[in-house]
C-alpha positions in Angstrom: 0.1 0.0 -0.2 1.2 3.6 -0.9 2.2 5.9 2.0 4.1 8.9 3.2 7.0 6.9 3.3 7.2 6.5 -1.2 6.7 9.3 -3.7 9.0 11.4 -2.5 9.6 13.4 -5.6 6.2 14.2 -5.5 5.7 14.6 -1.4 8.6 16.9 -1.4 9.3 19.0 -4.5 8.5 21.5 -2.2 6.6 22.3 1.1 2.9 22.8 0.4 1.8 19.1 1.1 4.4 18.7 4.1 2.9 22.1 5.9 -0.7 20.1 5.7 0.7 17.2 8.0 3.2 19.8 9.8 -0.4 21.9 10.7 -1.9 19.1 13.0 1.5 18.8 15.4 2.6 22.8 15.4 -1.3 24.3 15.9 -2.6 21.1 18.3 0.1 20.4 20.4 0.1 20.8 24.4 3.6 20.6 25.8 5.3 22.4 28.5 8.7 23.1 25.6 7.5 22.8 22.0 9.3 20.2 19.7 11.8 22.4 17.9 13.1 24.4 20.8 13.0 20.4 23.0 15.2 19.3 20.6 17.3 22.6 19.9 18.2 21.9 24.0 19.4 18.5 23.4 21.9 19.1 20.8 25.2 19.3 22.2 26.7 21.9 20.2 29.0 24.9 20.9 30.2 28.1 19.2 31.6 27.7 15.9 30.9 24.1 15.3 29.8 22.8 11.8 26.4 21.3 11.5 25.3 18.7 8.6 20.9 19.1 8.2 20.4 16.3 6.4 16.9 16.5 4.5 16.5 19.7 5.3 13.3 19.9 4.0 11.9 23.4 4.1 14.6 24.2 7.2 11.7 25.3 9.3 13.9 24.2 12.5 16.0 26.1 11.6 13.5 29.1 11.7 12.4 28.6 14.7 15.3 28.0 17.0 18.1 30.2 15.4 18.2 32.0 18.5 18.1 29.3 20.9 22.0 28.0 19.3 25.4 28.5 20.3 26.9 31.8 17.8 28.7 31.6 14.5 27.5 28.0 13.5 28.2 26.7 10.1 25.1 25.4 8.9 25.1 22.9 5.8 21.7 22.0 4.3 21.3 19.1 2.1 18.4 17.4 0.7 17.3 15.2 -2.2 14.8 18.0 -3.6 15.7 21.3 -5.1 12.8 22.7 -4.4 13.5 22.3 -0.8 17.2 23.4 -0.4 16.5 26.6 -2.4 13.6 27.3 0.2 15.7 26.5 2.9 18.4 28.0 2.0 16.8 31.4 1.4 15.0 31.1 5.0 18.3 30.1 6.6 20.4 33.1 4.7 18.8 35.3 6.9 19.3 33.8 10.3 22.1 34.4 12.7 24.7 32.0 11.1 28.4 32.2 10.4 27.2 30.5 7.1 24.7 28.7 5.5 25.0 25.8 2.4 22.8 24.0 0.5 23.7 20.9 -1.2 21.3 18.5 -3.1 22.5 15.2 -1.8 21.5 11.8 -1.5 21.9 10.6 2.5 23.4 7.3 1.4 25.8 9.0 -0.7 26.7 12.4 1.1 28.8 14.3 -1.1 31.3 15.6 1.8 34.7 14.6 3.0 35.2 11.9 6.1 35.3 13.8 9.3 34.1 17.4 8.0 30.9 18.2 10.6 30.5 18.3 14.3 27.4 17.3 14.3 24.7 15.3 12.1 21.1 16.1 12.0 18.6 13.6 10.4 14.2 14.7 11.4 11.8 13.0 10.3 13.5 11.8 7.5 15.4 8.1 7.4 11.9 6.6 7.1 12.4 7.3 3.6 15.3 5.6 2.6 15.6 2.0 1.0 18.0 1.0 3.9 18.5 3.8 6.5 21.6 1.8 8.1 23.0 3.3 5.1 22.2 6.7 5.5 23.4 6.3 9.3 26.6 4.6 8.0 27.3 8.0 5.9 26.4 10.2 8.5 29.0 8.7 10.5 31.5 8.3 8.1 30.8 12.6 7.4 31.3 13.4 11.6 34.6 14.1 13.3 36.1 11.8 16.0 33.9 13.0 19.3 31.2 14.3 16.9 27.8 13.8 17.4 24.8 12.3 15.1 20.9 13.3 16.1 18.0 11.3 14.8 14.1 12.1 15.5 11.6 9.4 14.4 8.3 8.4 15.6 7.2 5.6 17.6 4.7 2.7 16.6 1.7 4.4 18.7 1.7 8.1 17.8 -0.9 9.3 16.9 -2.8 6.2 16.6 -6.4 7.6 17.7 -6.0 9.7 14.1 -4.3 6.4 12.1 -7.0 4.5 13.1 -9.3 6.5 10.5 -7.3 5.9 7.7 -8.6 2.1 7.8 -10.9 3.1 4.8 -8.5 3.0 3.0 -7.0 0.0 3.7 -4.5 1.8 5.7 -3.1 0.0 8.7 -3.9 2.1 11.7 -0.7 3.1 12.5 1.6 6.3 11.7 3.4 4.7 8.3 6.7 6.3 8.7 6.9 4.6 12.2 5.8 1.7 10.4 9.1 2.3 8.1 11.8 3.6 10.4 10.6 3.6 14.4 12.2 3.5 17.6 13.4 0.0 17.7 14.6 0.3 14.0 16.7 3.7 14.7 17.7 2.7 18.2 19.2 -0.6 16.2 20.6 1.2 13.2 22.8 3.7 15.6 23.8 1.0 17.4 25.2 -0.5 14.3 27.7 2.5 14.2 27.7 3.5 17.3 28.5 2.2 21.0 26.6 4.5 22.8 22.7 5.6 21.9 20.7 7.6 24.1 17.1 8.4 23.5 14.8 10.7 24.9 10.9 11.0 24.0 9.2 14.5 23.9 6.5 15.2 26.6 3.3 15.7 24.9 0.1 15.5 23.3 -2.1 16.9 20.4 -6.3 18.7 21.5 -7.0 18.9 18.0 -10.4 21.1 17.5 -10.9 21.6 13.6 -11.9 18.3 11.5 -11.0 19.4 8.6 -7.1 19.8 9.5 -7.4 16.2 10.3 -8.9 15.9 7.1 -6.0 17.9 4.9 -3.5 16.2 7.1 -4.3 12.3 5.6 -5.1 13.4 2.4 -1.8 15.2 1.3 -0.8 11.7 0.6 -1.2 7.9 -0.4 -3.5 6.5 0.1 -6.1 9.2 1.1 -4.4 11.4 -1.4 -5.9 9.6 -4.7 -8.8 8.1 -2.9 -12.0 7.5 -4.6 -14.6 9.8 -3.8 -16.8 7.6 -1.9 -13.6 6.4 0.5 -13.1 10.2 0.6 -16.7 10.6 2.1 -16.4 7.4 4.3 -13.3 9.4 5.7 -14.8 12.5 6.1 -17.6 10.6 8.3 -15.3 8.6 10.4 -13.3 12.0 11.7 -16.8 13.3 12.1 -17.7 10.5 14.3 -14.9 10.7 15.7 -14.9 14.1 16.8 -18.9 13.5 17.9 -17.5 10.7 20.2 -15.4 13.1 22.0 -17.2 15.9 22.3 -15.4 18.0 19.5 -11.9 17.7 20.7 -9.9 14.7 19.5 -7.2 13.7 22.2 -4.1 12.1 20.6 -0.9 10.8 21.9 2.1 11.8 20.6 5.9 9.3 20.4 7.9 11.4 18.9 11.7 10.9 19.7 15.3 11.5 20.0 18.4 9.1 19.2 21.6 10.6 20.1 24.9 9.1 19.5 29.0 10.2 19.9 31.2 9.0 17.5 34.2 7.2 19.1 37.3 10.2 19.4 
């Protein structure tokens, strides 16, 4: 069955489809600290560090956290999509970084020298790779000895209350990204390259009040994106029923975590 993990060229030519999905988390998350600031606080960065963001997308993370980070960071943005790179570089060039570079790049064949970066980050992107372990091996290669790899992904229970509604399309009632590269896969893949792995889960949940945002998010990728009118009508009804049963506010669990490893010095 097609899913969010397939059709990358169409899904990520620019940020429009991604924005429909991101809206659920950005608008309805209940947390003491937001996701982006929480991740930024976990990163072991020093002034002047060289950073590589693999699968950077539109660089929303850096726009949200630039003021929270150490000074004089040298940021390299890499993505398979030229459209994403253009958007990311334009956004980050206006931010207080010492330098910003953009590179179209395959995560499994990074065009950088061994030991080039102090920190490599891959946020919610390894599930797109046919072989995520190969991507992690490449990220380890371009890390300096003593450098850090930060990977974010979702757990199997992430937003289960929402994904249960997609069974009308024939989908499994779970986050497709977590199916492809969830917590267990992240742990195993990183341990294949690093002697140490620590994991932290962002303490948060969702309180969704707008049914249309659920519909737009889950029809922004296959199979919902290509569903028939009959399936879409059934999906709208399933969403309406879920909101009616919860008095107009859908309480949704979140499982979103950060895995961090340090390369042996």
